[in-house]
RODO-2510 file (C-alpha; in nm, 4 decimals, decimal comma):
residues 437
     n   res          X          Y          Z
     1     m   -18,6131    -1,0231     2,5380
     2     s   -18,5258    -1,3750     2,4107
     3     r   -18,1915    -1,5208     2,5192
     4     f   -17,9684    -1,8123     2,4041
     5     v   -17,9016    -2,0730     2,6647
     6     f   -17,6146    -2,3140     2,5802
     7     r   -17,5843    -2,6220     2,8000
     8     n   -17,4890    -2,9889     2,8079
     9     g   -17,1570    -2,9466     2,6437
    10     r   -16,7848    -2,8652     2,6757
    11     v   -16,7022    -2,4919     2,7297
    12     f   -16,3536    -2,3648     2,6509
    13     d   -16,3606    -2,0059     2,7779
    14     g   -16,0368    -1,8869     2,5927
    15     n   -15,8263    -1,9825     2,8917
    16     d   -15,9243    -2,3188     3,0120
    17     v   -16,2004    -2,5873     2,9804
    18     l   -16,4695    -2,5159     3,2286
    19     p   -16,6602    -2,7757     3,4425
    20     a   -16,8943    -3,0011     3,2494
    21     s   -17,1950    -2,8483     3,4111
    22     t   -17,1364    -2,5028     3,2759
    23     t   -17,4171    -2,3111     3,1144
    24     v   -17,3693    -1,9970     2,9064
    25     v   -17,6521    -1,7422     2,8535
    26     v   -17,6394    -1,4745     2,5785
    27     e   -17,8649    -1,1774     2,5921
    28     s   -17,8738    -0,9298     2,3194
    29     d   -17,5057    -0,8823     2,1907
    30     r   -17,3505    -0,9860     2,5337
    31     i   -17,2666    -1,2858     2,7394
    32     a   -17,5041    -1,2433     3,0299
    33     l   -17,4118    -1,5412     3,2445
    34     v   -17,1584    -1,8166     3,2827
    35     t   -17,2690    -2,0490     3,5608
    36     q   -17,2632    -2,4120     3,6991
    37     d   -17,6106    -2,3468     3,8537
    38     d   -17,9440    -2,4342     3,6930
    39     v   -18,0724    -2,1626     3,4725
    40     p   -18,4521    -2,0982     3,4615
    41     v   -18,5674    -2,0860     3,1034
    42     g   -18,8369    -1,8482     2,9701
    43     e   -19,0758    -1,9314     2,6936
    44     d   -18,8972    -1,6872     2,4566
    45     d   -18,5490    -1,8336     2,5233
    46     r   -18,3809    -2,0602     2,2786
    47     v   -18,2086    -2,3447     2,4394
    48     v   -17,9251    -2,4976     2,2449
    49     d   -17,8325    -2,8488     2,3607
    50     l   -17,4718    -2,8752     2,2824
    51     d   -17,4915    -3,2600     2,3131
    52     g   -17,1261    -3,2870     2,4100
    53     r   -16,9990    -3,0376     2,1577
    54     t   -16,7519    -2,7545     2,2385
    55     l   -16,8605    -2,3973     2,2874
    56     m   -16,5784    -2,1583     2,2480
    57     p   -16,4929    -1,7973     2,1662
    58     g   -16,4985    -1,6916     1,8039
    59     m   -16,1354    -1,7167     1,6651
    60     v   -15,9164    -1,4391     1,5369
    61     q   -15,7051    -1,4604     1,2265
    62     c   -15,4195    -1,2125     1,2969
    63     h   -15,2397    -1,2074     0,9559
    64     f   -15,5056    -1,1772     0,6980
    65     h   -15,4582    -1,0769     0,3347
    66     t   -15,8077    -1,0024     0,2197
    67     g   -15,7206    -0,9816    -0,1471
    68     f   -15,5126    -1,2975    -0,1856
    69     g   -15,6997    -1,5599    -0,3750
    70     p   -15,8032    -1,7026    -0,7122
    71     d   -15,7654    -1,4822    -1,0109
    72     a   -15,7730    -1,5292    -1,3884
    73     g   -15,4099    -1,6352    -1,4092
    74     n   -15,2784    -1,2930    -1,5152
    75     a   -14,9222    -1,2147    -1,4103
    76     a   -14,8502    -0,8887    -1,2537
    77     p   -14,5442    -0,7017    -1,1292
    78     y   -14,6946    -0,6609    -0,7872
    79     l   -14,9386    -0,8343    -0,5622
    80     g   -15,2493    -0,6287    -0,5598
    81     l   -15,2285    -0,5614    -0,9364
    82     n   -15,2999    -0,9088    -1,0472
    83     m   -15,6627    -0,8307    -1,1078
    84     p   -15,8755    -0,4983    -1,1108
    85     p   -15,9708    -0,3627    -0,7714
    86     a   -16,3327    -0,4586    -0,8290
    87     y   -16,2451    -0,8129    -0,8761
    88     l   -16,0164    -0,8147    -0,5801
    89     g   -16,3051    -0,6703    -0,3665
    90     m   -16,5115    -0,9728    -0,4597
    91     v   -16,2148    -1,1996    -0,3649
    92     a   -16,1983    -1,0167    -0,0300
    93     a   -16,5732    -1,0648     0,0346
    94     r   -16,5450    -1,4342    -0,0534
    95     n   -16,2414    -1,4724     0,1752
    96     a   -16,4391    -1,3116     0,4586
    97     q   -16,7291    -1,5545     0,4184
    98     i   -16,4934    -1,8456     0,4122
    99     a   -16,3215    -1,7244     0,7422
   100     l   -16,6710    -1,6791     0,9034
   101     d   -16,7682    -2,0247     0,7939
   102     f   -16,4605    -2,1719     0,9802
   103     g   -16,5416    -1,9887     1,2983
   104     v   -16,3308    -1,6812     1,2621
   105     t   -16,5169    -1,3811     1,3864
   106     s   -16,2409    -1,1250     1,3803
   107     i   -15,9520    -1,0644     1,1368
   108     i   -15,6457    -0,8355     1,1581
   109     g   -15,5374    -0,7182     0,8151
   110     s   -15,1919    -0,7537     0,6839
   111     s   -15,1371    -0,5362     0,3800
   112     n   -15,3471    -0,4751     0,0755
   113     g   -15,3937    -0,2324    -0,2052
   114     d   -15,6832    -0,0064    -0,2861
   115     l   -15,8107     0,0035     0,0736
   116     l   -15,9484    -0,3460     0,0375
   117     d   -15,9757    -0,3963     0,4106
   118     v   -16,1534    -0,0568     0,4745
   119     c   -16,4039    -0,1301     0,1964
   120     l   -16,4620    -0,4868     0,3285
   121     k   -16,5120    -0,3624     0,6871
   122     e   -16,7720    -0,1140     0,5598
   123     a   -16,9418    -0,3688     0,3343
   124     i   -16,9898    -0,6071     0,6258
   125     l   -17,1148    -0,3318     0,8642
   126     l   -17,3660    -0,2247     0,5884
   127     g   -17,4823    -0,5902     0,5461
   128     l   -17,3570    -0,6135     0,1792
   129     t   -17,1708    -0,9305     0,2649
   130     k   -17,1105    -1,1501     0,5532
   131     g   -16,7821    -1,1726     0,7406
   132     p   -16,5813    -1,1176     1,0599
   133     r   -16,5210    -0,7850     1,2114
   134     v   -16,2151    -0,6317     1,0429
   135     l   -15,9209    -0,4388     1,1651
   136     p   -15,8118    -0,2812     0,8317
   137     c   -15,4473    -0,2613     0,7313
   138     t   -15,2608    -0,0140     0,5220
   139     r   -15,0447    -0,1084     0,2243
   140     e   -14,7134    -0,2527     0,3207
   141     m   -14,4672     0,0217     0,3563
   142     m   -14,1252    -0,0692     0,2117
   143     a   -13,7929     0,1154     0,1814
   144     s   -13,5985     0,1428    -0,1464
   145     g   -13,4248    -0,1748    -0,2342
   146     d   -13,7016    -0,3937    -0,0831
   147     v   -13,9505    -0,5783    -0,3027
   148     a   -14,0601    -0,2643    -0,4774
   149     d   -13,7151    -0,2617    -0,6416
   150     g   -13,6044    -0,6285    -0,6307
   151     d   -13,8276    -0,9239    -0,6297
   152     n   -14,0633    -0,8142    -0,9006
   153     r   -13,8018    -0,6443    -1,1281
   154     a   -14,0719    -0,3939    -1,2520
   155     w   -13,8781    -0,0722    -1,1645
   156     f   -13,7965    -0,0299    -1,5373
   157     m   -14,1666    -0,0241    -1,6312
   158     g   -14,2214     0,3047    -1,4506
   159     i   -14,5321     0,1626    -1,2853
   160     r   -14,6579     0,4132    -1,0270
   161     n   -14,9163     0,1914    -0,8650
   162     h   -14,7270    -0,0635    -0,6631
   163     g   -15,0279    -0,2693    -0,5626
   164     l   -15,0262    -0,3531    -0,1942
   165     v   -14,6702    -0,2048    -0,1654
   166     r   -14,6093     0,1622    -0,0668
   167     r   -14,2553     0,2668    -0,1224
   168     v   -14,1408     0,5246     0,1414
   169     d   -13,8125     0,6378     0,2767
   170     g   -13,7088     0,8672     0,5662
   171     v   -13,8654     0,9798     0,8926
   172     e   -14,0814     1,2583     0,7522
   173     a   -14,1984     1,0567     0,4482
   174     i   -14,3057     0,7752     0,6855
   175     r   -14,4966     1,0082     0,9030
   176     q   -14,6883     1,1500     0,6051
   177     a   -14,7615     0,8046     0,4666
   178     v   -14,9041     0,6801     0,8054
   179     r   -15,1114     0,9989     0,8478
   180     e   -15,2615     0,9533     0,4964
   181     e   -15,3458     0,5891     0,5218
   182     l   -15,4875     0,6122     0,8704
   183     g   -15,6872     0,9131     0,7458
   184     r   -15,8545     0,6888     0,4784
   185     g   -15,9731     0,4395     0,7446
   186     c   -15,6988     0,2014     0,8029
   187     e   -15,6390     0,1012     1,1688
   188     i   -15,3150    -0,0911     1,1529
   189     v   -14,9920     0,0045     0,9773
   190     k   -14,7728    -0,2550     0,8091
   191     l   -14,3986    -0,2070     0,7773
   192     s   -14,1475    -0,4337     0,5976
   193     i   -13,8298    -0,4367     0,8072
   194     s   -13,6166    -0,6861     0,6070
   195     n   -13,6130    -0,9613     0,3530
   196     g   -13,6578    -1,3201     0,4698
   197     h   -13,9133    -1,5726     0,5822
   198     g   -14,0995    -1,8338     0,3828
   199     s   -13,9187    -1,8961     0,0688
   200     h   -13,6351    -1,6409     0,1395
   201     p   -13,3336    -1,6765     0,3680
   202     v   -13,3209    -1,4324     0,6624
   203     p   -13,0424    -1,1705     0,6146
   204     d   -12,8465    -1,0052     0,9095
   205     w   -12,9568    -0,6463     0,8173
   206     n   -13,2723    -0,4336     0,8044
   207     y   -13,4056    -0,1850     0,5530
   208     y   -13,5711     0,0535     0,7995
   209     r   -13,3555     0,2263     1,0736
   210     p   -13,4788     0,2403     1,4337
   211     e   -13,5692     0,6129     1,3938
   212     e   -13,7972     0,5367     1,0959
   213     i   -13,9695     0,2550     1,2849
   214     r   -14,0232     0,4793     1,5810
   215     a   -14,1700     0,7546     1,3587
   216     a   -14,4388     0,5066     1,2191
   217     v   -14,5218     0,3909     1,5685
   218     e   -14,5511     0,7458     1,7098
   219     e   -14,7786     0,8608     1,4244
   220     a   -14,9982     0,5422     1,4587
   221     h   -15,0299     0,5243     1,8356
   222     v   -15,1204     0,8874     1,8817
   223     r   -15,4153     0,8118     1,6549
   224     g   -15,5157     0,4950     1,8382
   225     a   -15,3872     0,2684     1,5531
   226     l   -15,1629    -0,0321     1,5752
   227     v   -14,8427    -0,1189     1,3943
   228     r   -14,7214    -0,4557     1,2601
   229     a   -14,3930    -0,5406     1,0936
   230     h   -14,2682    -0,8077     0,8619
   231     c   -13,9582    -0,8759     1,0657
   232     p   -13,7566    -1,1957     1,0440
   233     t   -13,4148    -1,0677     1,1557
   234     r   -13,2738    -1,0968     1,5047
   235     t   -13,1844    -0,7244     1,5336
   236     g   -13,5102    -0,6165     1,3637
   237     i   -13,7119    -0,7995     1,6215
   238     i   -13,5392    -0,6167     1,9038
   239     e   -13,5614    -0,2851     1,7311
   240     c   -13,9285    -0,3262     1,6558
   241     a   -14,0086    -0,4262     2,0148
   242     r   -13,8198    -0,1356     2,1583
   243     a   -13,9973     0,0958     1,9159
   244     g   -14,3356    -0,0257     2,0261
   245     v   -14,4427    -0,2204     1,7275
   246     d   -14,7614    -0,4193     1,8405
   247     i   -14,7403    -0,7282     1,6126
   248     i   -14,4116    -0,8727     1,4942
   249     d   -14,4621    -1,1019     1,2032
   250     h   -14,2672    -1,4183     1,1667
   251     a   -13,9732    -1,3364     1,3981
   252     d   -13,7738    -1,6185     1,2327
   253     r   -13,4352    -1,5518     1,4016
   254     i   -13,5600    -1,4552     1,7457
   255     d   -13,3143    -1,5446     2,0309
   256     d   -13,3179    -1,5110     2,4083
   257     e   -13,2515    -1,1398     2,3990
   258     g   -13,5348    -1,1000     2,1551
   259     i   -13,7787    -1,2859     2,3755
   260     e   -13,6860    -1,0692     2,6753
   261     t   -13,7254    -0,7549     2,4685
   262     v   -14,0677    -0,8661     2,3289
   263     l   -14,1877    -0,9548     2,6709
   264     e   -14,0841    -0,6283     2,8200
   265     a   -14,2681    -0,4471     2,5323
   266     g   -14,5759    -0,6604     2,5508
   267     a   -14,5585    -0,7142     2,1758
   268     t   -14,7359    -0,9947     1,9894
   269     i   -14,5646    -1,2495     1,7571
   270     a   -14,7425    -1,4119     1,4535
   271     p   -14,5063    -1,7052     1,3664
   272     s   -14,6911    -1,7923     1,0379
   273     l   -14,4972    -2,1165     0,9889
   274     l   -14,7443    -2,2847     0,7526
   275     w   -14,6122    -2,1021     0,4487
   276     t   -14,2579    -2,2188     0,4994
   277     t   -14,3713    -2,5735     0,5796
   278     r   -14,5644    -2,5886     0,2518
   279     y   -14,2816    -2,4217     0,0468
   280     l   -14,0220    -2,6726     0,1713
   281     e   -14,2480    -2,9624     0,0929
   282     f   -14,2956    -2,8331    -0,2494
   283     a   -13,9292    -2,7636    -0,2994
   284     d   -13,8511    -3,1299    -0,2054
   285     g   -14,0108    -3,2343    -0,5324
   286     w   -13,8062    -3,0093    -0,7606
   287     d   -13,5804    -3,1579    -1,0288
   288     y   -13,2520    -3,0033    -0,9530
   289     a   -13,1111    -3,1090    -1,2811
   290     q   -13,3123    -2,8353    -1,4385
   291     g   -13,2480    -2,4588    -1,3970
   292     p   -13,2068    -2,1757    -1,3598
   293     f   -13,4590    -2,1245    -1,0779
   294     p   -13,6482    -1,7950    -1,0301
   295     i   -13,6366    -1,7891    -0,6489
   296     g   -13,4851    -1,5678    -0,3941
   297     d   -13,4813    -1,2125    -0,5305
   298     g   -13,6642    -1,2931    -0,8475
   299     f   -13,3434    -1,3274    -1,0408
   300     p   -13,2594    -1,6635    -1,2238
   301     e   -12,9874    -1,8584    -1,0303
   302     s   -12,7794    -2,1637    -1,0690
   303     r   -12,8577    -2,5138    -0,9390
   304     a   -12,5832    -2,4783    -0,6753
   305     r   -12,7150    -2,1393    -0,5596
   306     t   -13,0757    -2,2643    -0,5380
   307     i   -12,9688    -2,5553    -0,3257
   308     e   -12,7594    -2,3216    -0,1016
   309     r   -13,0582    -2,0934    -0,0625
   310     l   -13,2880    -2,3743     0,0313
   311     e   -13,0512    -2,4972     0,2928
   312     q   -13,0438    -2,1596     0,4492
   313     v   -13,4223    -2,1380     0,4507
   314     r   -13,4291    -2,4726     0,6194
   315     r   -13,1810    -2,3574     0,8787
   316     d   -13,3901    -2,0518     0,9500
   317     f   -13,7030    -2,2602     0,9779
   318     d   -13,5396    -2,5135     1,2093
   319     h   -13,4266    -2,2309     1,4352
   320     t   -13,7840    -2,0781     1,4471
   321     r   -13,9299    -2,4238     1,5174
   322     s   -13,6868    -2,4854     1,8032
   323     m   -13,7718    -2,1506     1,9540
   324     l   -14,1511    -2,2042     1,9555
   325     p   -14,1735    -2,3873     2,2886
   326     k   -13,9418    -2,1373     2,4498
   327     l   -14,1550    -1,8550     2,3299
   328     a   -14,4709    -2,0109     2,4736
   329     e   -14,3048    -2,1109     2,8023
   330     a   -14,1669    -1,7638     2,8366
   331     g   -14,5191    -1,6136     2,8078
   332     v   -14,4818    -1,4424     2,4770
   333     r   -14,8278    -1,3579     2,3278
   334     l   -14,8485    -1,5817     2,0129
   335     v   -15,1311    -1,5737     1,7561
   336     l   -15,2530    -1,7490     1,4424
   337     g   -15,2423    -1,6216     1,0933
   338     d   -15,0538    -1,6728     0,7696
   339     d   -15,0378    -1,5812     0,4005
   340     y   -15,3569    -1,7664     0,3064
   341     g   -15,4933    -1,7270    -0,0530
   342     f   -15,2236    -1,9139    -0,2522
   343     a   -15,2900    -2,2506    -0,4116
   344     m   -15,0735    -2,4374    -0,1661
   345     m   -15,2583    -2,2885     0,1273
   346     p   -15,6005    -2,1488     0,0460
   347     h   -15,8234    -1,9446     0,2775
   348     g   -15,9869    -2,1709     0,5169
   349     d   -15,6893    -2,3959     0,5662
   350     y   -15,6474    -2,2725     0,9215
   351     a   -15,6351    -2,6159     1,0915
   352     s   -15,3118    -2,6921     0,9000
   353     e   -15,1355    -2,3983     1,0557
   354     m   -15,2639    -2,5084     1,3993
   355     d   -15,1302    -2,8513     1,3443
   356     v   -14,7809    -2,7227     1,2471
   357     y   -14,7666    -2,5776     1,5991
   358     v   -14,8828    -2,8946     1,7583
   359     q   -14,6308    -3,0932     1,5674
   360     n   -14,3613    -2,8635     1,6990
   361     g   -14,4361    -2,9019     2,0659
   362     i   -14,7336    -2,6754     2,1362
   363     a   -15,0258    -2,8371     2,3158
   364     p   -15,3612    -2,8130     2,1340
   365     l   -15,5147    -2,6247     2,4347
   366     e   -15,2368    -2,3539     2,4015
   367     v   -15,3044    -2,3205     2,0308
   368     m   -15,6727    -2,2643     2,1013
   369     r   -15,5676    -1,9902     2,3457
   370     w   -15,3632    -1,8320     2,0621
   371     a   -15,6734    -1,8550     1,8292
   372     t   -15,9069    -1,6758     2,0844
   373     r   -15,7712    -1,4875     2,3877
   374     n   -15,4363    -1,3978     2,2429
   375     g   -15,5875    -1,2954     1,9083
   376     a   -15,8318    -1,0627     2,0831
   377     q   -15,5466    -0,9156     2,3001
   378     a   -15,3508    -0,8582     1,9726
   379     m   -15,6302    -0,6236     1,8556
   380     g   -15,5572    -0,3841     2,1381
   381     r   -15,8545    -0,1792     2,2791
   382     r   -16,0723    -0,3102     1,9912
   383     g   -16,0351    -0,6690     2,1387
   384     e   -16,0975    -0,5881     2,5073
   385     r   -16,4474    -0,7294     2,5023
   386     l   -16,3595    -1,0272     2,2845
   387     g   -16,1559    -1,3611     2,3006
   388     t   -16,2981    -1,5127     2,6258
   389     i   -16,6295    -1,6429     2,7534
   390     e   -16,7035    -1,4070     3,0525
   391     h   -16,9916    -1,2039     3,1785
   392     g   -17,0133    -0,8807     2,9860
   393     k   -16,8007    -0,9804     2,7018
   394     l   -16,9393    -0,9563     2,3388
   395     a   -17,1093    -1,2740     2,2339
   396     d   -16,8686    -1,3999     1,9678
   397     l   -16,9199    -1,7718     2,0010
   398     i   -16,8734    -2,0868     1,7989
   399     v   -16,9930    -2,4406     1,8527
   400     v   -16,7471    -2,7054     1,7449
   401     e   -16,8148    -3,0731     1,6800
   402     g   -16,5425    -3,2448     1,8853
   403     d   -16,2904    -3,1227     2,1156
   404     p   -16,0394    -2,8682     1,9647
   405     t   -15,8522    -2,8430     2,2863
   406     s   -15,7287    -3,1926     2,2313
   407     d   -15,7462    -3,2234     1,8449
   408     v   -15,7023    -2,9057     1,6487
   409     l   -15,7757    -3,0868     1,3197
   410     v   -16,1556    -3,0755     1,4023
   411     h   -16,1233    -2,7308     1,2615
   412     r   -16,0245    -2,8716     0,9110
   413     d   -16,3854    -2,9364     0,8118
   414     p   -16,6187    -2,6428     0,8071
   415     n   -16,9063    -2,8742     0,8778
   416     n   -16,7646    -2,9241     1,2247
   417     i   -16,8285    -2,5589     1,2939
   418     r   -17,1964    -2,6088     1,3858
   419     m   -17,2764    -2,2485     1,4852
   420     v   -17,1179    -1,9117     1,4489
   421     m   -17,2342    -1,6137     1,6536
   422     k   -17,0994    -1,2717     1,6192
   423     d   -17,2235    -0,9850     1,8362
   424     g   -17,5036    -1,2042     1,9565
   425     q   -17,6312    -1,2588     1,5968
   426     v   -17,6248    -1,6113     1,4478
   427     e   -17,4224    -1,5968     1,1266
   428     k   -17,4191    -1,9781     1,0656
   429     d   -17,6512    -2,2432     1,2144
   430     l   -17,6114    -2,6206     1,1503
   431     l   -17,7821    -2,6881     1,4819
   432     s   -18,1369    -2,5732     1,3984
   433     s   -18,2759    -2,9118     1,4864
   434     d   -18,1201    -2,8960     1,8217
   435     v   -18,2628    -2,5574     1,9120
   436     t   -18,5740    -2,5618     2,1411
   437     h   -18,7895    -2,2919     2,2857
***
């Protein structure tokens, strides 16, 4: 059986940079050897001379909206209704191809309508399109009074299809909704705990009560599924961690008690700070002499109210930024992923998110750990054989031009991702001239 033999380069194994003499051997779909010794090469082996490039694990995008992307410009009351399902399926396939091209070999879904994630996963497995392995997500379960009633102001239209939103209240209704969506192939449940994050100030209250959160977690975990929650509030973070939520999205107002609770629970946090960064940059260019402004809860508001809201968003953002180094130092599992698919942050713009964290005190090496090891751990049992370069792990590997452990911006150009391997199969190869037999 032929093997891949990677040598003469830098190896980042998901934890640290290994000695310069490290050779990595892939056989079938597994990493067969990681060694500093000489490796005898057979005539059927393919030797890849890295020529100083970096070999690292495939990356994991942990907050991935498969259906977010370009449409024909039609407005809709809800995300997920902006175009027909067939069109959004093509958007999802394209987004998966983009992610793979940038070295992402696994994605964790974060709410979508019409079972887009499930269909994308199946299409990739059947070879109908190329893309990362997919952990498919449910629609976003929201309580009455949340976006389903507020932001989009579509309640008076009597629309029953809420796109990527599923409106559900009460313990038994939540249990039924979780059972149904997992039964249709989803593997991670998405809850919306409160307003806030991005372009919205964070309130001091939550939509879902602790018993409702626990019900969702119980129904998901007994079926081997995960739960994630849009959760910017201080109290919501603590309640989600105590309930067993696996991934807490954003965690804008986390404090020391929240850190302690998250650590005790072993939960993961996806800060997703690129959206707010881009939004505030955009808002800085507004002409405040004009108005009213349709932000916040979707209702027009005065110039003074707009400025007040933006100031609160900035305060929330500054708090989150100040907590990032504390979260990392405390050992909280942090991962990459954001609301890619909008004009101000298209799919593939992953290096910009990485750079936001570097600019806020996180070392590039640590950000790469978030992108690989931590992302795999966030997948639960599905990621146990991913995220690091070790004997017996699945061969999800990428070859990067440059050193991402010192400069994350090398990930900005997809041409710097010279090779992508998933499950031992080469999905992208710009190194064909460097491969010998």
